[in-house]
C-alpha positions as a Markdown table, in Angstrom:
| # | Residue | x | y | z |
|---|---|---|---|---|
| 1 | Met | -90.6 | -3.7 | -72.6 |
| 2 | Thr | -88.0 | -1.0 | -72.1 |
| 3 | Ser | -84.5 | -1.6 | -73.4 |
| 4 | Pro | -81.9 | -1.9 | -70.6 |
| 5 | Leu | -79.7 | 0.4 | -72.7 |
| 6 | Gly | -82.5 | 2.9 | -73.2 |
| 7 | Ile | -81.8 | 2.9 | -76.9 |
| 8 | Gln | -85.0 | 4.8 | -77.6 |
| 9 | Arg | -83.3 | 7.9 | -76.2 |
| 10 | Tyr | -80.6 | 8.0 | -78.9 |
| 11 | Arg | -80.8 | 9.4 | -82.4 |
| 12 | His | -77.5 | 8.3 | -83.9 |
| 13 | Ile | -76.7 | 4.7 | -83.0 |
| 14 | Val | -73.6 | 2.9 | -84.4 |
| 15 | Val | -73.0 | -0.8 | -83.9 |
| 16 | Leu | -69.7 | -2.4 | -84.8 |
| 17 | Thr | -69.9 | -6.1 | -85.2 |
| 18 | Gly | -67.2 | -8.8 | -85.5 |
| 19 | Ala | -67.0 | -12.5 | -86.1 |
| 20 | Gly | -68.4 | -13.3 | -82.6 |
| 21 | Ile | -71.9 | -12.3 | -83.6 |
| 22 | Ser | -71.9 | -15.0 | -86.3 |
| 23 | Val | -70.6 | -17.9 | -84.2 |
| 24 | Ala | -74.2 | -19.0 | -83.3 |
| 25 | Ser | -74.9 | -19.2 | -87.0 |
| 26 | Gly | -72.2 | -21.9 | -87.3 |
| 27 | Leu | -69.4 | -19.7 | -88.6 |
| 28 | Arg | -65.9 | -19.7 | -87.0 |
| 29 | Pro | -64.4 | -16.7 | -85.3 |
| 30 | Tyr | -61.1 | -15.4 | -86.5 |
| 31 | Arg | -59.1 | -14.8 | -83.3 |
| 32 | Gly | -61.2 | -16.2 | -80.5 |
| 33 | Pro | -61.4 | -19.8 | -79.3 |
| 34 | Gly | -61.3 | -22.0 | -82.4 |
| 35 | Gly | -60.4 | -19.0 | -84.5 |
| 36 | Leu | -59.5 | -19.5 | -88.2 |
| 37 | Trp | -56.3 | -17.5 | -88.1 |
| 38 | Leu | -55.0 | -19.6 | -85.2 |
| 39 | Glu | -54.5 | -22.6 | -87.6 |
| 40 | Ala | -51.0 | -22.9 | -88.9 |
| 41 | Gly | -50.4 | -21.2 | -92.2 |
| 42 | Val | -54.0 | -20.1 | -92.7 |
| 43 | Ala | -53.5 | -16.4 | -92.0 |
| 44 | Ala | -50.6 | -16.3 | -94.5 |
| 45 | Leu | -53.1 | -17.1 | -97.3 |
| 46 | Ala | -55.1 | -14.0 | -96.6 |
| 47 | Thr | -52.4 | -11.6 | -97.9 |
| 48 | Pro | -51.6 | -9.8 | -101.1 |
| 49 | Gln | -48.4 | -11.8 | -101.4 |
| 50 | Ala | -50.3 | -15.1 | -101.4 |
| 51 | Leu | -52.8 | -13.7 | -103.9 |
| 52 | Ala | -49.9 | -12.8 | -106.2 |
| 53 | Glu | -48.0 | -16.0 | -105.8 |
| 54 | Arg | -50.6 | -18.6 | -105.0 |
| 55 | Pro | -54.1 | -17.4 | -106.1 |
| 56 | Ala | -55.4 | -21.0 | -106.1 |
| 57 | Asp | -54.6 | -21.4 | -102.4 |
| 58 | Val | -56.3 | -18.1 | -101.7 |
| 59 | Trp | -59.5 | -19.4 | -103.4 |
| 60 | Arg | -59.1 | -22.7 | -101.5 |
| 61 | Leu | -59.4 | -20.6 | -98.3 |
| 62 | Phe | -62.2 | -18.2 | -99.3 |
| 63 | Gly | -64.2 | -20.5 | -101.5 |
| 64 | Pro | -65.2 | -22.8 | -98.6 |
| 65 | Leu | -65.8 | -19.7 | -96.4 |
| 66 | Arg | -68.2 | -18.5 | -99.2 |
| 67 | Ala | -70.0 | -21.8 | -99.2 |
| 68 | Leu | -70.3 | -21.9 | -95.4 |
| 69 | Ala | -71.6 | -18.3 | -95.2 |
| 70 | Lys | -74.1 | -19.2 | -98.0 |
| 71 | Gly | -75.5 | -22.1 | -95.9 |
| 72 | Ala | -75.6 | -20.1 | -92.6 |
| 73 | Gln | -78.7 | -18.5 | -91.2 |
| 74 | Pro | -78.9 | -15.2 | -89.2 |
| 75 | Asn | -79.2 | -15.8 | -85.5 |
| 76 | Ala | -81.0 | -14.0 | -82.7 |
| 77 | Gly | -78.2 | -11.4 | -82.4 |
| 78 | His | -78.6 | -10.4 | -86.1 |
| 79 | Ala | -82.4 | -10.4 | -85.7 |
| 80 | Ala | -82.3 | -8.2 | -82.6 |
| 81 | Leu | -80.2 | -5.6 | -84.4 |
| 82 | Ala | -82.5 | -5.7 | -87.5 |
| 83 | Ala | -85.6 | -5.3 | -85.2 |
| 84 | Ala | -84.1 | -2.4 | -83.4 |
| 85 | Glu | -83.3 | -0.6 | -86.6 |
| 86 | Ala | -86.9 | -1.2 | -87.9 |
| 87 | Arg | -88.4 | 0.0 | -84.6 |
| 88 | Leu | -86.4 | 3.2 | -84.2 |
| 89 | Thr | -87.8 | 5.1 | -87.1 |
| 90 | Asp | -86.7 | 8.4 | -85.7 |
| 91 | Ala | -83.1 | 7.4 | -85.3 |
| 92 | Glu | -80.1 | 6.8 | -87.6 |
| 93 | Phe | -79.1 | 3.2 | -87.0 |
| 94 | Thr | -75.8 | 2.1 | -88.6 |
| 95 | Ile | -74.2 | -1.3 | -88.5 |
| 96 | Ile | -70.5 | -1.3 | -89.3 |
| 97 | Thr | -69.5 | -4.9 | -89.7 |
| 98 | Gln | -66.1 | -6.5 | -90.0 |
| 99 | Asn | -67.8 | -9.7 | -91.2 |
| 100 | Ile | -68.0 | -10.8 | -94.8 |
| 101 | Asp | -70.9 | -13.2 | -94.4 |
| 102 | Gly | -73.9 | -11.0 | -95.3 |
| 103 | Leu | -76.0 | -12.2 | -92.4 |
| 104 | His | -76.9 | -8.7 | -91.2 |
| 105 | Gln | -78.6 | -8.0 | -94.6 |
| 106 | Arg | -80.3 | -11.4 | -94.6 |
| 107 | Ala | -81.7 | -10.7 | -91.1 |
| 108 | Gly | -83.3 | -7.5 | -92.5 |
| 109 | Ser | -80.8 | -4.8 | -91.5 |
| 110 | Arg | -80.7 | -2.1 | -94.2 |
| 111 | Asn | -78.0 | 0.4 | -93.2 |
| 112 | Val | -74.9 | -1.9 | -93.2 |
| 113 | Ile | -71.3 | -0.8 | -94.0 |
| 114 | Glu | -69.2 | -3.8 | -95.0 |
| 115 | Leu | -65.8 | -2.7 | -93.7 |
| 116 | His | -63.9 | -5.8 | -95.0 |
| 117 | Gly | -65.9 | -6.5 | -98.2 |
| 118 | Ser | -68.2 | -9.4 | -98.9 |
| 119 | Ala | -67.7 | -13.1 | -99.4 |
| 120 | Phe | -70.3 | -13.0 | -102.1 |
| 121 | Arg | -68.6 | -10.5 | -104.5 |
| 122 | Thr | -65.7 | -11.1 | -106.8 |
| 123 | Arg | -63.4 | -8.6 | -108.5 |
| 124 | Cys | -60.3 | -8.4 | -110.7 |
| 125 | Ser | -56.9 | -8.5 | -108.9 |
| 126 | Asp | -55.6 | -5.9 | -111.3 |
| 127 | Ala | -56.3 | -2.5 | -109.7 |
| 128 | Ala | -56.2 | -0.8 | -113.2 |
| 129 | Cys | -58.9 | -3.1 | -114.6 |
| 130 | Glu | -62.3 | -1.4 | -115.1 |
| 131 | Leu | -64.3 | -4.5 | -114.2 |
| 132 | Lys | -66.6 | -3.6 | -111.3 |
| 133 | Pro | -67.0 | -6.0 | -108.4 |
| 134 | Phe | -69.9 | -8.4 | -109.1 |
| 135 | Asp | -72.2 | -10.8 | -107.1 |
| 136 | Asp | -70.7 | -14.3 | -107.2 |
| 137 | His | -71.7 | -17.3 | -105.1 |
| 138 | Asp | -69.4 | -19.8 | -106.8 |
| 139 | Ala | -66.7 | -21.3 | -104.6 |
| 140 | His | -64.3 | -21.7 | -107.6 |
| 141 | Ala | -62.9 | -24.9 | -106.1 |
| 142 | Glu | -61.7 | -26.4 | -109.4 |
| 143 | Ser | -59.7 | -23.5 | -110.9 |
| 144 | Val | -58.8 | -19.9 | -110.5 |
| 145 | Pro | -61.3 | -17.8 | -112.5 |
| 146 | Pro | -59.9 | -15.3 | -115.1 |
| 147 | Cys | -61.1 | -11.8 | -115.5 |
| 148 | Pro | -63.4 | -11.5 | -118.5 |
| 149 | Arg | -62.0 | -8.0 | -119.4 |
| 150 | Cys | -58.2 | -8.3 | -118.9 |
| 151 | Ser | -57.6 | -12.0 | -118.2 |
| 152 | Ser | -55.9 | -11.3 | -114.9 |
| 153 | Val | -56.8 | -13.4 | -111.9 |
| 154 | Leu | -60.1 | -12.8 | -110.2 |
| 155 | Arg | -60.2 | -12.6 | -106.4 |
| 156 | Pro | -62.7 | -12.5 | -103.6 |
| 157 | Asp | -63.8 | -8.9 | -103.0 |
| 158 | Val | -62.6 | -8.9 | -99.4 |
| 159 | Val | -59.9 | -6.9 | -97.6 |
| 160 | Leu | -56.7 | -9.0 | -97.1 |
| 161 | Phe | -54.1 | -8.3 | -94.4 |
| 162 | Asp | -52.2 | -5.1 | -95.1 |
| 163 | Glu | -54.7 | -3.9 | -97.7 |
| 164 | Ala | -56.5 | -0.6 | -97.3 |
| 165 | Leu | -60.1 | -0.5 | -96.5 |
| 166 | Pro | -62.5 | 0.3 | -99.4 |
| 167 | Gly | -62.6 | 4.1 | -99.5 |
| 168 | Gly | -66.4 | 4.4 | -99.5 |
| 169 | Ala | -66.9 | 2.1 | -96.6 |
| 170 | Glu | -64.3 | 3.9 | -94.5 |
| 171 | Trp | -65.8 | 7.3 | -95.3 |
| 172 | His | -69.3 | 6.2 | -94.4 |
| 173 | Ala | -68.1 | 4.6 | -91.2 |
| 174 | Lys | -66.2 | 7.8 | -90.1 |
| 175 | Arg | -69.2 | 9.9 | -90.9 |
| 176 | Ala | -71.5 | 7.8 | -88.8 |
| 177 | Leu | -69.1 | 7.8 | -85.9 |
| 178 | Arg | -68.8 | 11.6 | -86.1 |
| 179 | Asp | -72.4 | 12.0 | -85.2 |
| 180 | Cys | -73.1 | 9.0 | -83.0 |
| 181 | Asp | -74.5 | 9.2 | -79.5 |
| 182 | Leu | -74.6 | 5.5 | -78.7 |
| 183 | Phe | -71.8 | 3.1 | -79.8 |
| 184 | Leu | -72.0 | -0.7 | -79.4 |
| 185 | Ala | -69.2 | -3.1 | -80.2 |
| 186 | Val | -70.4 | -6.6 | -80.5 |
| 187 | Gly | -68.4 | -9.8 | -80.8 |
| 188 | Thr | -65.1 | -8.2 | -81.8 |
| 189 | Ser | -61.6 | -8.7 | -80.4 |
| 190 | Gly | -60.8 | -5.0 | -80.6 |
| 191 | Thr | -57.4 | -5.7 | -82.0 |
| 192 | Val | -57.8 | -5.0 | -85.8 |
| 193 | Ser | -57.1 | -1.5 | -86.9 |
| 194 | Pro | -58.8 | 0.8 | -87.9 |
| 195 | Ala | -62.0 | -0.7 | -86.4 |
| 196 | Ser | -60.2 | -1.0 | -83.0 |
| 197 | Asn | -60.0 | 2.8 | -82.9 |
| 198 | Phe | -63.7 | 3.4 | -83.7 |
| 199 | Val | -64.6 | 3.5 | -80.0 |
| 200 | Arg | -62.1 | 6.4 | -79.6 |
| 201 | Ala | -63.9 | 8.3 | -82.3 |
| 202 | Ala | -67.2 | 7.6 | -80.6 |
| 203 | Glu | -65.8 | 8.7 | -77.3 |
| 204 | Phe | -64.6 | 11.9 | -78.9 |
| 205 | Ala | -68.2 | 12.5 | -80.1 |
| 206 | Leu | -69.3 | 12.1 | -76.5 |
| 207 | Ala | -71.2 | 9.0 | -77.2 |
| 208 | Arg | -72.1 | 6.3 | -74.7 |
| 209 | Thr | -69.8 | 3.4 | -75.5 |
| 210 | Val | -70.8 | -0.3 | -74.8 |
| 211 | Leu | -68.9 | -3.5 | -75.4 |
| 212 | Val | -70.9 | -6.8 | -75.8 |
| 213 | Asn | -68.5 | -9.7 | -76.0 |
| 214 | Leu | -68.1 | -13.3 | -74.9 |
| 215 | Glu | -64.8 | -12.6 | -73.1 |
| 216 | Pro | -63.5 | -9.4 | -71.5 |
| 217 | Met | -61.1 | -7.3 | -73.5 |
| 218 | Lys | -57.6 | -7.7 | -72.2 |
| 219 | Pro | -56.4 | -5.2 | -71.3 |
| 220 | Arg | -59.7 | -3.4 | -70.8 |
| 221 | His | -60.2 | -0.6 | -73.2 |
| 222 | Pro | -60.6 | 2.7 | -71.2 |
| 223 | Ala | -62.8 | 4.2 | -73.9 |
| 224 | Phe | -65.6 | 1.8 | -73.2 |
| 225 | Asp | -68.1 | 3.0 | -70.6 |
| 226 | Glu | -69.7 | -0.4 | -70.0 |
| 227 | Glu | -69.1 | -4.1 | -70.7 |
| 228 | Tyr | -71.6 | -6.9 | -71.0 |
| 229 | Leu | -70.2 | -10.4 | -71.2 |
| 230 | Gly | -71.9 | -13.3 | -72.8 |
| 231 | Arg | -73.1 | -14.6 | -76.1 |
| 232 | Ala | -74.3 | -12.0 | -78.5 |
| 233 | Glu | -77.4 | -14.0 | -79.5 |
| 234 | Glu | -78.5 | -14.1 | -75.9 |
| 235 | Leu | -77.5 | -10.6 | -74.8 |
| 236 | Leu | -78.6 | -8.5 | -77.7 |
| 237 | Pro | -82.3 | -9.5 | -77.6 |
| 238 | Val | -82.3 | -8.5 | -73.9 |
| 239 | Leu | -80.2 | -5.3 | -74.2 |
| 240 | Leu | -82.1 | -4.0 | -77.2 |
| 241 | Ala | -85.5 | -5.4 | -76.1 |
């Protein structure tokens, strides 16, 4: 079966994914219908100020998200991307994800850039501390964990509002976009910078640009050549074939 997108013709494919691709796995989106940030006061907890003043409340937000992500399973959308990467052995296939749920890796995707960090890592809140981020699946529901090196508060290794992206992740993302010839944005609102500007970078590289989303982007982004509307878990297996 031939891919409707003809992905076998491309050699540098970049896929940007947002929370919409994980909805079918039972995880809530952030800004779409039923979005987490639409609940009163929730978005205010995902900030450096809240981490400094109310670290226990920050863990009460991200601890349950960690537990939910741990219990979730990759869906057909994740599987279709992993299968395409495995099949296209002559192409560079990069997933840049805004998600922190780790579902791409669990589906089998190998080249994944976690733009906003991971729900399953913890690090020290003191930037001067030499403790490296480490794997951690504990929800820390009872108390705020202290750093074993400096006794500062430990925090989820995720990007909070108004924080800079991890330098390595941003560098690798920009490098992939510089060379890409096919760019897909899947399940993302297209409103969070800098990811919202990635399609511009792809357009500048003369890549074909495709949006796959449940709802149309309003207003429609002029840098996208094509738009496919529907559920990612239904569209991606067909589009990637």
